[in-house]
ZABA-469326 format. One record per atom (N, C-alpha, C): x, y, z. Coordinates in steps of 0.02 Angstrom, whole numbers, plus 32768, in hexadecimal, padded with zeros to 4 digits. Layout:
N
{{X Y Z}}
...
***
This chain:
293
{{727B 4840 5E89}}
{{724F 4816 5EB2}}
{{7218 4837 5EDA}}
{{721E 4884 5ED4}}
{{71D8 48B3 5ED5}}
{{71A1 4890 5EA8}}
{{71B4 488E 5E6D}}
{{718C 486C 5E34}}
{{7158 4835 5E59}}
{{71A3 47F9 5E5C}}
{{7187 47CC 5E6D}}
{{7158 47C6 5EA1}}
{{7165 47D7 5EDA}}
{{7144 47D5 5F04}}
{{70F8 47F4 5F04}}
{{70FF 4839 5EEB}}
{{70BB 4856 5ED2}}
{{7092 4810 5E9E}}
{{70A8 47F7 5E7B}}
{{708C 47CD 5E4A}}
{{7063 47A2 5E75}}
{{708E 477F 5EAF}}
{{7065 4756 5EEB}}
{{7043 4767 5EF8}}
{{7031 47B0 5F1C}}
{{701A 47D5 5F51}}
{{6FD6 47D9 5F16}}
{{6FDB 47DB 5EE9}}
{{6FA4 47E7 5EC1}}
{{6F6E 47B4 5EA4}}
{{6F8C 476E 5EC5}}
{{6F6E 4728 5E9F}}
{{6F97 4704 5E7E}}
{{6FBE 471B 5E66}}
{{6FFC 46F8 5E27}}
{{700D 46AA 5E58}}
{{7004 4670 5E32}}
{{701A 4639 5E55}}
{{704F 4616 5E15}}
{{7045 4635 5DE1}}
{{7068 4612 5DA7}}
{{70B4 4640 5D89}}
{{70DF 461C 5D84}}
{{7111 464F 5D6C}}
{{7144 4620 5D3A}}
{{713B 4655 5CFB}}
{{7157 4631 5CC0}}
{{71A9 4646 5CC5}}
{{71D5 461F 5CB9}}
{{7228 4632 5CAA}}
{{724D 460F 5C69}}
{{727C 4603 5C7E}}
{{72B8 45CB 5C50}}
{{72E8 45D3 5C57}}
{{731C 45A8 5C50}}
{{7362 4595 5C6A}}
{{7396 45C4 5C58}}
{{737F 45F6 5C1F}}
{{73BB 461D 5BF3}}
{{73A7 4665 5C04}}
{{735D 467D 5C1C}}
{{7338 46B4 5C36}}
{{7381 46C4 5C78}}
{{73B2 4708 5C60}}
{{73E5 470C 5C97}}
{{7414 46DB 5C93}}
{{740F 46A0 5C68}}
{{744A 4670 5C7E}}
{{7440 4643 5CCC}}
{{7404 4656 5CC4}}
{{73FE 462B 5D17}}
{{73DF 465A 5D36}}
{{73EA 4694 5D3E}}
{{73D8 46BB 5D6F}}
{{7391 46C8 5D8D}}
{{7373 46C1 5D4F}}
{{730E 46D0 5D57}}
{{730C 4696 5D9E}}
{{7311 4666 5D7D}}
{{72F2 461D 5DA8}}
{{7320 4633 5DE0}}
{{736F 4647 5DFF}}
{{737A 464D 5E32}}
{{7342 467B 5E57}}
{{733B 46BC 5E44}}
{{72FA 46E8 5E58}}
{{72B8 46CA 5E66}}
{{72AC 4692 5E5A}}
{{725E 4688 5E5A}}
{{7277 4642 5E94}}
{{72AB 4628 5E88}}
{{72B2 45FE 5ECE}}
{{72B5 4639 5F04}}
{{72C7 467D 5F01}}
{{72E4 4698 5F43}}
{{728D 46BA 5F4B}}
{{7270 46C1 5F1A}}
{{7220 46D8 5F3A}}
{{720D 469F 5F47}}
{{7222 465E 5F4B}}
{{71F3 4638 5F6D}}
{{720F 462E 5FB2}}
{{723E 462E 5FC4}}
{{7260 462D 5FFC}}
{{725F 4651 602A}}
{{7241 46AC 6017}}
{{7224 46D3 6030}}
{{71D4 46CF 604A}}
{{71B1 4696 6024}}
{{7161 468D 601C}}
{{7165 464E 6020}}
{{7158 462E 6060}}
{{716F 45E2 606E}}
{{7127 45C5 6077}}
{{70EF 45FC 6086}}
{{70B7 45DF 607F}}
{{7084 45F7 6042}}
{{70A5 45FD 601D}}
{{708A 45FE 5FCD}}
{{7097 45D6 5FAA}}
{{7063 45AE 5F92}}
{{705F 458F 5F53}}
{{706C 459B 5F14}}
{{70A3 4599 5EF6}}
{{70B5 45BF 5EAC}}
{{70E6 458B 5E83}}
{{70B3 4590 5E52}}
{{70C4 454B 5E13}}
{{7101 4585 5DE5}}
{{7135 454D 5DCD}}
{{715C 457A 5D9C}}
{{716B 4552 5D6F}}
{{717D 4560 5D40}}
{{7173 4546 5CE8}}
{{71BB 4560 5CDE}}
{{720C 453A 5CD9}}
{{722B 4537 5CA7}}
{{7227 4515 5C6D}}
{{7262 452A 5C40}}
{{7272 4523 5C0D}}
{{72A4 44FC 5BFB}}
{{72B2 44CD 5BC2}}
{{72F4 44B6 5BBD}}
{{7308 449E 5B73}}
{{734E 44A1 5B54}}
{{735D 44AA 5B17}}
{{7382 44E2 5B08}}
{{737C 4518 5B07}}
{{739F 455A 5AD7}}
{{73D4 4560 5B06}}
{{7400 452C 5B1D}}
{{743D 4540 5B50}}
{{7474 4504 5B0B}}
{{744C 44E9 5AD9}}
{{7474 44AC 5AB7}}
{{749F 44F7 5A7B}}
{{74C6 44CA 5A7C}}
{{74F9 450A 5A4E}}
{{7515 44E1 5A0D}}
{{7518 44BB 59D1}}
{{74D1 44DD 59AF}}
{{7485 44BE 59D8}}
{{7454 44E0 59D7}}
{{7412 44D9 59E4}}
{{73FB 44B2 59AC}}
{{740A 447F 59A5}}
{{73F4 4443 5975}}
{{73CE 4403 5987}}
{{7390 43E4 596E}}
{{7383 43BE 5992}}
{{7395 4380 59AC}}
{{73C4 436A 5980}}
{{73F3 4341 598B}}
{{7412 4344 59E5}}
{{7415 4378 59FC}}
{{7424 4395 5A36}}
{{7408 4382 5A69}}
{{73AC 435B 5A65}}
{{7392 436B 5A88}}
{{737A 4326 5A98}}
{{73AC 430B 5AAD}}
{{73BC 42C8 5ADF}}
{{73B7 42C8 5B2A}}
{{73A6 428D 5B52}}
{{7396 428D 5B94}}
{{73D3 4289 5BAC}}
{{7412 4280 5B9F}}
{{743D 4298 5BBA}}
{{7443 42EC 5BC4}}
{{743B 4318 5B96}}
{{743E 4366 5B84}}
{{7413 4377 5BA9}}
{{73BD 4364 5BBB}}
{{7389 4383 5BC9}}
{{739C 436B 5C24}}
{{73B1 4330 5C25}}
{{73B6 431E 5C7B}}
{{73F8 435B 5C98}}
{{7425 434E 5C78}}
{{7453 43A8 5C7F}}
{{742E 43F3 5C98}}
{{7407 43E2 5C64}}
{{73D0 4431 5C5D}}
{{7396 442A 5C9C}}
{{7390 43FC 5CAD}}
{{7363 43FA 5CE1}}
{{7389 43F9 5D24}}
{{73C2 43CB 5D2A}}
{{73E8 43DF 5D6B}}
{{7400 4431 5D7F}}
{{7406 443F 5D46}}
{{7413 4485 5D55}}
{{73E9 44B7 5D6C}}
{{73B2 44A1 5D47}}
{{7366 44CE 5D60}}
{{7351 44CC 5D9F}}
{{7356 4479 5DB7}}
{{7333 446A 5DFD}}
{{7381 447A 5E31}}
{{73AF 449D 5E1E}}
{{73E8 44B1 5E48}}
{{73D2 4510 5E56}}
{{73C8 451F 5E14}}
{{73C0 4569 5E1B}}
{{7373 4573 5E47}}
{{7343 4537 5E22}}
{{7310 454E 5E53}}
{{72FD 4534 5E95}}
{{733C 4515 5EB8}}
{{7337 44E8 5EF6}}
{{72F5 44BF 5F07}}
{{72E5 44AA 5ED1}}
{{72C7 4466 5ED5}}
{{72D8 4429 5EC4}}
{{72A7 43F0 5ED8}}
{{72B2 43AD 5EC2}}
{{727B 438D 5E7A}}
{{7259 43C7 5E6F}}
{{7244 43B3 5E2B}}
{{721A 43FA 5E13}}
{{7211 43DB 5DD2}}
{{7211 4423 5DAD}}
{{71BA 4413 5DAC}}
{{71AD 443C 5DB9}}
{{714B 443A 5DA5}}
{{714B 443E 5D65}}
{{7159 4472 5D30}}
{{714F 4474 5CE4}}
{{7192 446B 5CC7}}
{{71B8 444D 5C9D}}
{{71D0 444C 5C77}}
{{71BE 444D 5C1F}}
{{71E8 4495 5C0E}}
{{71C6 4498 5BBD}}
{{7201 4494 5B8E}}
{{7206 446D 5B5E}}
{{7233 446F 5B1B}}
{{7238 44CC 5B03}}
{{7253 44D7 5AFE}}
{{7269 4529 5B07}}
{{7278 4530 5AA0}}
{{7239 4533 5A8A}}
{{722D 4536 5A47}}
{{726E 4519 5A1C}}
{{725E 44DD 5A2D}}
{{7296 44A9 59FB}}
{{7299 44AF 59CC}}
{{72BE 448F 598E}}
{{72C0 448F 5956}}
{{7282 445D 5936}}
{{725D 447B 590C}}
{{7223 4450 58EB}}
{{7210 4406 58EA}}
{{7250 43DF 58D1}}
{{726D 43A5 58CC}}
{{724D 4379 591F}}
{{7268 43B0 5944}}
{{7254 438C 5990}}
{{720D 435C 59A1}}
{{71E9 438E 598F}}
{{719A 4382 5993}}
{{7190 4334 5970}}
{{71BF 4329 5954}}
{{71C5 42E0 591F}}
{{71DE 4297 5932}}
{{7205 42AC 5976}}
{{7224 428D 5993}}
{{720F 426B 59C3}}
{{71FA 4226 59C6}}
{{71D8 4213 5A0B}}
{{7223 420A 5A43}}
{{7244 41F9 5A2D}}
{{7286 41E8 5A63}}
{{7292 4228 5A94}}
{{727C 426B 5A76}}
{{7291 42AB 5A9B}}
{{7253 429F 5AE2}}
{{7219 4288 5ACF}}
{{71E0 4290 5ADD}}
{{71E8 4257 5B24}}
{{71FD 421F 5B08}}
{{721B 41F2 5B35}}
{{723D 4208 5B67}}
{{726E 421C 5B3C}}
{{72AB 424F 5B8F}}
{{7283 426E 5BB9}}
{{7265 428B 5BAF}}
{{7225 42B0 5BD2}}
{{71FF 427D 5C0A}}
{{71E4 425D 5BE4}}
{{71BC 4229 5C12}}
{{71FB 41FB 5C47}}
{{7231 41F0 5C31}}
{{725F 41D5 5C50}}
{{7271 4200 5C9C}}
{{7269 4248 5C8B}}
{{7289 4274 5CB8}}
{{7250 4287 5CEF}}
{{7210 4276 5CDE}}
{{71D5 426E 5D08}}
{{71CF 4240 5D22}}
{{71E7 41FD 5D11}}
{{71EC 41DA 5D38}}
{{7223 41DB 5D6C}}
{{724E 41F1 5D6F}}
{{7281 41F3 5D9B}}
{{7276 4235 5DC9}}
{{7246 424C 5DCA}}
{{7229 4275 5DF2}}
{{7235 42BE 5DDC}}
{{725E 42BD 5DA3}}
{{728D 4309 5DB8}}
{{7261 433C 5D8D}}
{{7227 4333 5D5A}}
{{720D 4357 5D4E}}
{{71B7 434F 5D59}}
{{719E 4363 5D63}}
{{714A 4343 5D78}}
{{7123 4353 5D43}}
{{711E 4375 5D13}}
{{70FC 4392 5CCE}}
{{712E 439F 5CA3}}
{{7110 438E 5C74}}
{{713A 43C5 5C33}}
{{7106 43D4 5BFC}}
{{7126 43F3 5BDB}}
{{710D 442F 5B9E}}
{{7137 4433 5B74}}
{{711B 4471 5B32}}
{{7140 4477 5AFC}}
{{7142 44C2 5B03}}
{{7160 44EF 5AE2}}
{{7164 453F 5AE2}}
{{716D 4533 5A89}}
{{713B 4545 5A65}}
{{713C 453B 5A1A}}
{{712C 4589 59FA}}
{{715D 4577 59B3}}
{{7155 45BB 598F}}
{{7104 45C3 595E}}
{{70F0 4588 5958}}
{{70CC 4579 5912}}
{{709E 4557 5937}}
{{7055 4559 590F}}
{{7013 453E 591A}}
{{7024 44E7 5920}}
{{7045 44E3 58D1}}
{{7048 4497 58B2}}
{{7081 447C 58F9}}
{{70BE 4498 5908}}
{{70D2 4480 5941}}
{{70AF 4479 597D}}
{{707D 449A 5989}}
{{7059 448B 59D6}}
{{7037 4455 59AC}}
{{700A 444D 5987}}
{{6FE9 440F 5972}}
{{700B 43B8 5979}}
{{703F 43D9 595C}}
{{7083 4389 594C}}
{{709E 4379 5996}}
{{70A8 43BC 59D0}}
{{70BE 439A 5A11}}
{{706E 4379 5A3C}}
{{7042 439D 5A2E}}
{{7011 4371 5A56}}
{{6FEC 4322 5A47}}
{{7016 4313 5A09}}
{{7011 42B9 59FC}}
{{7031 429F 5A1F}}
{{7068 42B6 5A4E}}
{{709D 4299 5A7D}}
{{7059 4293 5AC6}}
{{704B 424C 5AE3}}
{{7019 4255 5B12}}
{{701D 4267 5B57}}
{{7069 4281 5B5C}}
{{7075 42AC 5BAD}}
{{7085 42EA 5B9A}}
{{708C 430C 5B62}}
{{709C 4365 5B53}}
{{704C 436F 5B99}}
{{7054 4399 5BC7}}
{{7020 43B4 5BDD}}
{{701E 43F7 5BC8}}
{{702C 440B 5BBA}}
{{703E 446B 5BA1}}
{{7068 4480 5B6E}}
{{703B 44AB 5B3E}}
{{7053 44D3 5B00}}
{{7065 4504 5B24}}
{{7091 4526 5B17}}
{{7093 457D 5B19}}
{{709D 4588 5ACA}}
{{7070 45C6 5AAB}}
{{7075 45E4 5A7C}}
{{704E 4624 5A73}}
{{7081 4646 5A50}}
{{7070 469B 5A41}}
{{7017 4698 5A2A}}
{{7007 46BE 5A69}}
{{6FC2 46CA 5A42}}
{{6FA7 4716 5A5D}}
{{6F90 4742 5A37}}
{{6F72 477E 5A47}}
{{6F4A 478C 5A0F}}
{{6F40 47E0 5A1C}}
{{6F05 47EA 59F6}}
{{6F3E 47EE 59B3}}
{{6F77 47F4 59A8}}
{{6F9C 47F1 596D}}
{{6FB4 47A9 5940}}
{{6FA1 4789 596E}}
{{6FB5 4721 594D}}
{{6F7E 4707 5968}}
{{6F4A 471B 5954}}
{{6F03 46E3 5964}}
{{6EEB 46AB 592D}}
{{6F40 467A 5923}}
{{6F26 463B 58FD}}
{{6F1C 4618 5936}}
{{6F39 4611 595C}}
{{6F22 45DA 5992}}
{{6EE1 45BD 5996}}
{{6EBA 4609 59B7}}
{{6E86 4601 59AE}}
{{6E4F 45D0 5989}}
{{6E6A 45CE 5943}}
{{6E42 45BA 590C}}
{{6E5A 457C 5907}}
{{6E97 4575 5909}}
{{6EB0 452C 58F4}}
{{6EE7 4502 5924}}
{{6EE0 4510 5969}}
{{6EE8 44E8 59B0}}
{{6ED0 44DD 59DC}}
{{6EAA 4518 59E4}}
{{6E82 451B 5A3A}}
{{6E5A 44CB 5A34}}
{{6E32 44B7 5A0E}}
{{6DE1 448D 5A0C}}
{{6E2A 4449 5A12}}
{{6E54 4452 59E4}}
{{6E88 4408 5A10}}
{{6E9A 4415 5A50}}
{{6EB4 4435 5A75}}
{{6ED2 444E 5ABF}}
{{6E8E 4450 5AE4}}
{{6E4D 4460 5ABC}}
{{6E2A 4442 5AFE}}
{{6E25 4401 5B19}}
{{6E17 43EC 5AC7}}
{{6DF0 439D 5AD1}}
{{6E29 4371 5AE6}}
{{6E78 4382 5AEA}}
{{6EA4 4355 5B01}}
{{6EB7 436A 5B3C}}
{{6E98 4381 5B64}}
{{6E9A 43B8 5BA8}}
{{6EEF 43D2 5BA9}}
{{6EF4 4408 5B6D}}
{{6F40 4426 5B68}}
{{6F47 4462 5B8D}}
{{6F7B 446E 5BD9}}
{{6F70 44AF 5BD8}}
{{6F8E 44E5 5BA3}}
{{6F87 451B 5B99}}
{{6F94 4545 5B63}}
{{6F9F 4587 5B85}}
{{6FEE 458E 5B94}}
{{7004 45D7 5B9D}}
{{7009 4607 5B6D}}
{{6FF1 4634 5B70}}
{{6FEC 4667 5B48}}
{{7030 46A1 5B4D}}
{{705E 4686 5B1D}}
{{70A1 46AA 5B20}}
{{7095 4712 5AEA}}
{{70C9 471F 5AFB}}
{{70C7 4768 5AD4}}
{{7088 4781 5AD4}}
{{7054 479F 5B0A}}
{{7023 47A8 5AFB}}
{{700D 47EA 5B09}}
{{704D 480E 5B08}}
{{7043 485F 5AF4}}
{{7071 487E 5A97}}
{{707D 482A 5A7B}}
{{70AA 483F 5A58}}
{{70D6 486F 5A4C}}
{{7103 485C 5A75}}
{{7150 4882 5A88}}
{{712F 48CE 5A93}}
{{70FE 48E4 5AB4}}
{{70E8 491F 5AC6}}
{{70D3 4942 5A95}}
{{70BC 491D 5A51}}
{{7089 4950 5A31}}
{{7055 4953 5A5D}}
{{7029 491C 5A88}}
{{6FF7 4922 5A83}}
{{6FDC 494E 5AC8}}
{{702F 495A 5AD4}}
{{700C 499C 5B1B}}
{{7004 49D9 5AF2}}
{{7007 49E5 5AC7}}
{{6FF8 4A2D 5AA8}}
{{703D 4A66 5AB6}}
{{7059 4A52 5AC7}}
{{709D 4A8A 5AEB}}
{{70C7 4A6E 5A9D}}
{{70C3 4A4D 5A79}}
{{710A 4A52 5A47}}
{{70E2 4A83 5A16}}
{{7113 4AAB 59F8}}
{{7104 4ACE 59B7}}
{{7136 4ABD 5992}}
{{711D 4AEA 593B}}
{{714F 4AFA 58F7}}
{{719C 4B00 591C}}
{{7197 4B3E 5957}}
{{71DC 4B4F 5975}}
{{720A 4B35 59A3}}
{{71E3 4AFA 59C8}}
{{71FB 4AC7 59FD}}
{{7242 4AA0 59DF}}
{{726E 4AB7 59F7}}
{{72AD 4A88 59F3}}
{{72B9 4A4D 5A2A}}
{{72ED 4A2A 5A20}}
{{72F6 49E7 5A63}}
{{733B 49F2 5A64}}
{{7361 49E6 5A8F}}
{{739D 49D5 5AB7}}
{{73BA 499C 5A79}}
{{73FC 499D 5A81}}
{{7429 496D 5A52}}
{{7418 492A 5A68}}
{{7413 4922 5A9E}}
{{7400 48D5 5AB1}}
{{73CB 48CE 5AD4}}
{{738C 48E5 5AC6}}
{{7354 48CB 5AA9}}
{{7340 48B8 5A7F}}
{{7324 487C 5A73}}
{{7307 484E 5A38}}
{{72DE 4868 59F4}}
{{72C4 48B3 5A0F}}
{{7296 48CC 59DB}}
{{72C8 48FA 59C0}}
{{72FB 48EC 59C7}}
{{7332 4914 59A9}}
{{7366 48E7 5968}}
{{7381 48B3 59B5}}
{{73B8 4898 5991}}
{{7396 4869 5965}}
{{7354 483E 5970}}
{{733E 480F 594B}}
{{72F7 481E 5926}}
{{72FA 4861 5910}}
{{72B2 487E 58EE}}
{{72AF 4854 58AE}}
{{72E7 4841 5884}}
{{72CD 4819 583D}}
{{72EC 47C3 5848}}
{{72F7 47B6 589B}}
{{72F7 476F 589E}}
{{733B 475B 58AA}}
{{7376 478B 58A8}}
{{73AF 476A 58AD}}
{{73B5 4751 58DF}}
{{73A9 474D 591B}}
{{73C9 4713 595B}}
{{739B 46E4 595C}}
{{735C 46E6 595C}}
{{7326 46BE 5969}}
{{72DF 46C0 5941}}
{{72AD 46A6 5926}}
{{7267 4692 592B}}
{{725A 46F9 5904}}
{{724D 46FE 58E1}}
{{723B 474F 58C6}}
{{71EA 4762 58F0}}
{{71C8 4719 58F6}}
{{717B 4713 58FC}}
{{7176 4743 595A}}
{{71C4 4726 5970}}
{{71C8 4756 59C0}}
{{71BF 4796 59D4}}
{{71CE 47AC 5996}}
{{71D9 47FD 5994}}
{{7194 4820 5971}}
{{717D 484D 59B5}}
{{712B 4869 5989}}
{{7102 4832 596D}}
{{711B 47E6 5982}}
{{70D8 47B9 5961}}
{{70F9 47AB 592A}}
{{711B 47C6 58F7}}
{{7133 47BB 58B3}}
{{7101 4807 5894}}
{{70EE 4837 58AA}}
{{70BA 485D 58A7}}
{{70E4 4895 587A}}
{{70E9 48AE 5827}}
{{7108 48F9 5840}}
{{70E5 4916 5852}}
{{710C 4955 5863}}
{{70FD 497A 5899}}
{{70BC 49B3 5877}}
{{70C8 49B5 5835}}
{{7083 49DE 580A}}
{{7058 49CE 5810}}
{{7036 497B 5809}}
{{7009 4963 5822}}
{{6FFB 4968 586C}}
{{701B 4963 588B}}
{{7005 4956 58CC}}
{{6FE4 49A0 58E4}}
{{700B 49D2 58CC}}
{{6FEF 4A21 58E4}}
{{6FB2 4A19 58BA}}
{{6FAE 4A02 5885}}
{{6F57 4A11 5869}}
{{6F2D 49E3 5894}}
{{6F48 49A8 58A0}}
{{6F10 4986 58D8}}
{{6F01 499C 590B}}
{{6F40 49C6 592B}}
{{6F3E 49F7 596E}}
{{6EFB 4A19 5971}}
{{6F02 4A2C 5937}}
{{6ED2 4A7C 5943}}
{{6E98 4A59 5938}}
{{6E7D 4A22 592D}}
{{6E43 4A08 5939}}
{{6E25 49E4 596C}}
{{6E55 49D4 598B}}
{{6E5C 49B3 59CE}}
{{6E5A 49F3 59FB}}
{{6E5B 4A32 59FC}}
{{6E77 4A54 5A2C}}
{{6E1D 4A64 5A44}}
{{6DDF 4A6D 5A16}}
{{6DB1 4A86 5A42}}
{{6D8D 4A53 5A62}}
{{6DA6 4A0A 5A61}}
{{6D89 49D2 5A78}}
{{6D9E 49D1 5AC4}}
{{6DC5 49E8 5ADC}}
{{6DFD 49E9 5B2D}}
{{6DC6 4A10 5B4A}}
{{6DC1 49F7 5B82}}
{{6D5B 49FE 5BB5}}
{{6D89 4A35 5BD2}}
{{6D69 4A66 5BF3}}
{{6D7D 4A98 5C16}}
{{6D99 4A79 5C5B}}
{{6DE4 4A8F 5C63}}
{{6DF5 4A82 5CAB}}
{{6E28 4A57 5C86}}
{{6E30 4A31 5C65}}
{{6E5B 4A07 5C5B}}
{{6E84 4A08 5C15}}
{{6EC0 49F1 5C0B}}
{{6F04 4A04 5BE4}}
{{6EED 49D2 5BB8}}
{{6F1C 49E2 5B81}}
{{6F0F 49C2 5B3B}}
{{6F32 4981 5B5F}}
{{6F61 4971 5B90}}
{{6F8B 4931 5B7C}}
{{6F4E 4909 5BBF}}
{{6F2B 4929 5BEB}}
{{6EF3 48E5 5C05}}
{{6EC3 48E6 5BDF}}
{{6EB0 4912 5BAA}}
{{6E86 48FA 5B81}}
{{6EA1 48B9 5B50}}
{{6ECB 48BC 5B26}}
{{6EFD 4894 5B16}}
{{6EF8 4856 5B51}}
{{6F0F 485A 5B83}}
{{6F0C 4809 5B9C}}
{{6EC6 47F1 5BAF}}
{{6E9F 481D 5BC4}}
{{6E53 4803 5BC9}}
{{6E3A 47EE 5B89}}
{{6E58 4809 5B54}}
{{6E3A 47D2 5B0A}}
{{6E46 4786 5B09}}
{{6E85 4787 5B34}}
{{6EB7 474C 5B32}}
{{6E85 4717 5B4D}}
{{6E5F 4735 5B91}}
{{6E49 4714 5BCB}}
{{6E04 4708 5BB7}}
{{6DF0 4718 5B74}}
{{6DA5 46F9 5B54}}
{{6DA5 46D7 5B3F}}
{{6DDD 46B2 5B28}}
{{6DE5 4660 5B11}}
{{6DE5 4635 5B4C}}
{{6DC1 45F9 5B49}}
{{6DBB 45D0 5B87}}
{{6DE8 4592 5B7E}}
{{6E0E 459B 5B45}}
{{6E40 457A 5B3A}}
{{6E89 458F 5B62}}
{{6E7F 45C4 5B77}}
{{6EB7 45D2 5B9B}}
{{6ECA 45C9 5BBC}}
{{6EF6 45AA 5BF0}}
{{6F09 45A5 5C41}}
{{6F23 45DC 5C5A}}
{{6F61 4602 5C3C}}
{{6F6B 463E 5C54}}
{{6F92 466E 5C2B}}
{{6F8E 46A3 5C23}}
{{6FC4 46CC 5BEF}}
{{6FF7 46EF 5C42}}
{{7028 46DD 5C0D}}
{{7063 4701 5C2D}}
{{7092 4742 5C17}}
{{706F 476A 5C34}}
{{7080 47B5 5C2A}}
{{70D0 47D6 5C48}}
{{7114 47EF 5C30}}
{{713C 47F0 5C5F}}
{{7123 483F 5C75}}
{{716A 4835 5CBE}}
{{7158 486B 5CED}}
{{71A3 487F 5CFD}}
{{71B2 48C2 5D12}}
{{71F3 48D0 5D18}}
{{71E0 48EC 5D6C}}
{{71AF 4910 5D77}}
{{719D 4939 5DAF}}
{{7143 492E 5DD4}}
{{7143 492E 5E13}}
{{7119 4929 5E28}}
{{70E8 4934 5E09}}
{{70CE 4980 5DF3}}
{{70A1 49A2 5DD7}}
{{707C 497D 5D9D}}
{{70BA 4969 5D6A}}
{{70B3 4958 5D39}}
{{7078 48F7 5D2E}}
{{709B 48CE 5D72}}
{{707C 489F 5D93}}
{{702E 48AB 5D8C}}
{{7030 48E1 5DBA}}
{{6FD5 48FA 5DDE}}
{{6FB4 4904 5DA3}}
{{6FC1 4926 5D7B}}
{{6FA7 493B 5D37}}
{{6F99 48ED 5D17}}
{{6FB8 48D2 5D15}}
{{6FC0 4882 5CEA}}
{{6F8E 4871 5D0C}}
{{6F8D 4869 5D52}}
{{6F47 4840 5D6D}}
{{6F14 4855 5D6E}}
{{6F16 48B1 5D64}}
{{6EC9 48CD 5D54}}
{{6EA3 48A6 5D1B}}
{{6ED0 4871 5CF3}}
{{6EB0 4872 5CAB}}
{{6E79 4851 5CBB}}
{{6E88 4815 5CF4}}
{{6E50 47E8 5D1D}}
{{6E13 47F8 5D32}}
{{6E24 4841 5D38}}
{{6DE5 484F 5D65}}
{{6DA0 4885 5D38}}
{{6DC3 4887 5CE0}}
{{6DA6 48AF 5CB6}}
{{6D63 487C 5CA1}}
{{6D2B 4894 5CA8}}
{{6CF0 4875 5C8E}}
{{6D07 4856 5C48}}
{{6CE2 4824 5C21}}
{{6CD4 47F8 5BF4}}
{{6CDF 4831 5BAF}}
{{6CF4 481D 5B85}}
{{6CF7 485F 5B47}}
{{6CC5 4836 5B1C}}
{{6C84 4869 5B08}}
{{6C4C 4864 5AE3}}
{{6C5F 484E 5A7D}}
{{6C28 4813 5A98}}
{{6C31 4801 5A59}}
{{6C3F 482E 5A17}}
{{6C12 4844 5A16}}
{{6C17 487E 59C6}}
{{6C82 48A5 59D7}}
{{6C8B 489F 5A0B}}
{{6CC4 48CC 5A14}}
{{6D03 488C 59FD}}
{{6CEA 484B 5A13}}
{{6D15 4811 59E9}}
{{6D11 480B 59C5}}
{{6CF8 4824 599B}}
{{6CDF 4825 5956}}
{{6CFE 4856 591C}}
{{6D07 488E 5947}}
{{6D2D 48D3 592B}}
{{6D6D 48BA 592C}}
{{6D8F 4896 5965}}
{{6DDF 487F 596C}}
{{6DF1 484C 5936}}
{{6DBC 482A 5945}}
{{6DD1 47F3 58ED}}
{{6DC3 4820 58B9}}
{{6DA5 4843 5891}}
{{6DB5 486D 5858}}
{{6DD1 487A 585E}}
{{6E01 48B8 5888}}
{{6E3D 48D0 588D}}
{{6E71 48A1 5887}}
{{6E72 487C 58A2}}
{{6EA2 4822 588C}}
{{6E98 482D 5856}}
{{6E5E 47FD 5846}}
{{6E56 47F7 57F8}}
{{6E6D 4829 57B7}}
{{6E7A 485D 57B3}}
{{6E72 489E 578C}}
{{6EC1 48B5 57B0}}
{{6ED3 48C6 57DD}}
{{6F2B 48D2 57D6}}
{{6F54 48A7 57EB}}
{{6F3A 4873 5814}}
{{6F7A 483C 581A}}
{{6F7C 480F 5810}}
{{6F4A 47F5 5815}}
{{6F49 47A4 57EE}}
{{6F73 4787 57A6}}
{{6F67 47B7 577C}}
{{6F90 47A6 5739}}
{{6FDB 47A4 574B}}
{{7008 47D0 577E}}
{{7050 47C3 5797}}
{{7055 4788 57CB}}
{{703A 4761 57FB}}
{{703C 4734 5812}}
{{7006 4707 57FC}}
{{6FDB 46F3 57EB}}
{{6FC7 46C3 5815}}
{{6FC8 468A 57F3}}
{{6FEC 468A 57A2}}
{{6FFF 465A 576E}}
{{704A 463B 57A2}}
{{7076 465B 57CB}}
{{70AE 465D 57DC}}
{{70BE 461F 5812}}
{{709D 4643 583B}}
{{70A5 4635 587C}}
{{7055 45F0 58AA}}
***
């Protein structure tokens, strides 16, 4: 709660969550924040779909989506969701107009104000925005996952689609604090899903093998301006792209929130440095990820 309050103090007015984060606990904490900040306008994006078991395309029905929405409305203590996002659904969902018709119906009923999608791949993003009422796409975009800038951003701008850049620090790699000796707890996805055992492996370190990532990081370190951290520099890089509406770094403590927000205050990255970053990506990272996502 202290981290959430710090975010609002710093000027943050958009919070991304999902119904499966803490099985609804995250949504309930955000509801508490809004109760405690009644004069602040805070926009909340949540997600639905991952509570399906099994998680298959056939489960994305109006009835199921409405049930998920009703639960989120209760958790968030609101009568309408600012933004509902399909939560990385099976890829075939993007080719099923009846799913988006169900979302349109929820908008017409007033339960959802806007809807979008959270995707795994650029191809899914392109297919999603063919549906005319999709307003946002949440996609992995960071120094180690640059394909969206090449293959999707122009489309997003042309269609006035909001772009939410997720996994902005590549599961912590772009903080510069992870080393070859770093270990992770048993319940940390960077441990149990290292090879995609539970969900898409591209969610873990953006799909980049650690040896390649460490080579790229060595080239990035000299570019970080004095007084800034690697994480702030990585977030500022994302904000260099006009197509990006918002990036969504996570934080557990108020000091982490403050550090994240400070990235917005950094000056623009020089064009020559942007080119160095591109070369590092092309050399060390692109062969491992660009063709997959």
